[in-house]
C-alpha positions in Angstrom: 0.5 2.8 26.6 0.8 2.9 22.3 4.5 4.2 22.3 7.7 3.1 23.2 10.8 5.9 23.9 14.3 4.4 24.7 18.1 5.7 24.2 20.7 4.1 22.1 24.1 4.6 23.7 26.1 3.1 21.0 24.0 5.6 17.9 23.2 8.2 20.0 20.0 8.3 19.1 16.3 9.0 21.3 14.1 6.6 19.5 10.4 7.2 19.7 7.9 4.4 18.0 4.0 5.3 18.2 1.9 2.8 17.4 -1.9 1.8 16.8 -4.8 4.6 17.5 -2.8 6.5 19.9 -4.2 10.1 21.2 -3.4 13.1 21.4 -2.3 12.8 25.1 0.0 9.9 23.9 1.5 11.6 22.0 2.5 14.4 24.2 3.5 12.0 26.6 5.9 10.2 24.1 7.7 13.8 23.0 7.6 14.5 27.0 9.9 11.2 27.6 11.7 11.9 24.4 12.4 15.9 25.8 13.4 14.1 28.7 15.7 11.3 27.3 17.6 14.2 25.2 18.5 16.5 27.7 19.5 13.6 30.2 22.1 12.1 27.4 22.4 15.5 25.8 21.5 14.4 22.8 20.4 16.0 19.6 19.5 13.1 17.3 16.2 11.7 17.4 14.5 9.0 15.6 10.2 8.8 15.5 8.8 5.7 14.0 5.2 6.2 12.9 5.7 3.1 10.7 2.2 1.7 12.6 0.6 4.9 13.8 -3.5 5.2 12.7 -4.4 9.1 13.5 -8.2 8.8 13.3 -8.6 9.6 16.8 -6.7 13.1 15.5 -8.0 16.0 14.7 -5.5 18.6 12.6 -5.9 20.8 15.2 -4.1 18.0 17.2 -1.3 17.5 14.9 -0.4 21.0 14.5 -0.4 21.4 18.2 1.9 18.2 18.6 4.1 20.3 15.5 4.1 23.3 17.8 4.9 21.4 20.8 8.1 19.8 19.4 9.3 23.0 18.8 9.0 24.6 22.0 10.8 22.0 23.6 13.3 22.5 25.9 16.1 21.0 23.9 19.0 22.1 21.7 17.9 24.0 18.7 20.0 21.7 16.8 18.1 18.2 17.6 17.5 16.6 13.9 14.4 14.8 14.1 14.1 11.8 11.3 10.3 11.0 11.1 9.6 7.7 10.0 6.4 7.5 8.1 3.2 5.7 8.4 1.3 4.1 5.8 -1.9 4.8 5.8 -2.8 7.8 3.9 -4.2 10.2 6.2 -1.5 9.5 8.7 0.7 9.9 6.8 -0.8 13.6 5.9 -1.0 13.6 9.8 2.3 13.3 10.1 3.8 15.9 7.1 1.5 18.5 8.8 3.2 18.3 12.7 6.5 18.1 11.2 5.6 20.8 8.8 4.8 23.0 11.5 7.8 22.4 13.5 9.9 22.6 10.8 8.5 26.3 10.2 9.1 26.9 13.7 12.9 26.2 13.4 13.3 22.2 14.3 15.4 20.4 11.9 13.5 17.7 10.5 13.0 15.0 7.4 10.6 12.2 6.2 11.3 8.8 5.7 10.1 5.4 4.5 12.3 3.6 6.3 14.0 3.3 9.7 17.0 2.5 7.7 17.2 5.8 5.9 15.6 7.6 9.2 18.9 6.4 10.9 21.2 6.8 8.0 20.2 10.7 8.1 20.5 10.9 11.6 24.4 9.3 11.9 25.0 11.0 8.2 24.1 14.4 9.7 26.7 14.3 12.9 28.7 13.6 10.5 29.2 16.7 8.9 28.0 19.5 11.8 
């Protein structure tokens, strides 16, 4: 399974790590696990680490669908998504596209180069809200 989903009780963040050549089905499974943990823990902060992702098996339609799926999730509208970008140029563009689709449909998100930056944004943004 090319993903891992967990809940950080200390910082109250759902952590998702997707890596390798994850398939479209893997992305949906990771999203489902993430959304379940958000609801279970009343969590509105999600950190998705795509640093080691390779999207060569993903199409533009898959990326659109992933963004659409995230936007339609039955979780709090105030949920913030921090995406850590992969290193591969195609994968970066694919993640940016999916994040833009979700954001254009009302999800709050931001893109980062490191987990540390992403976590900082999630923790700081919760202080201001």
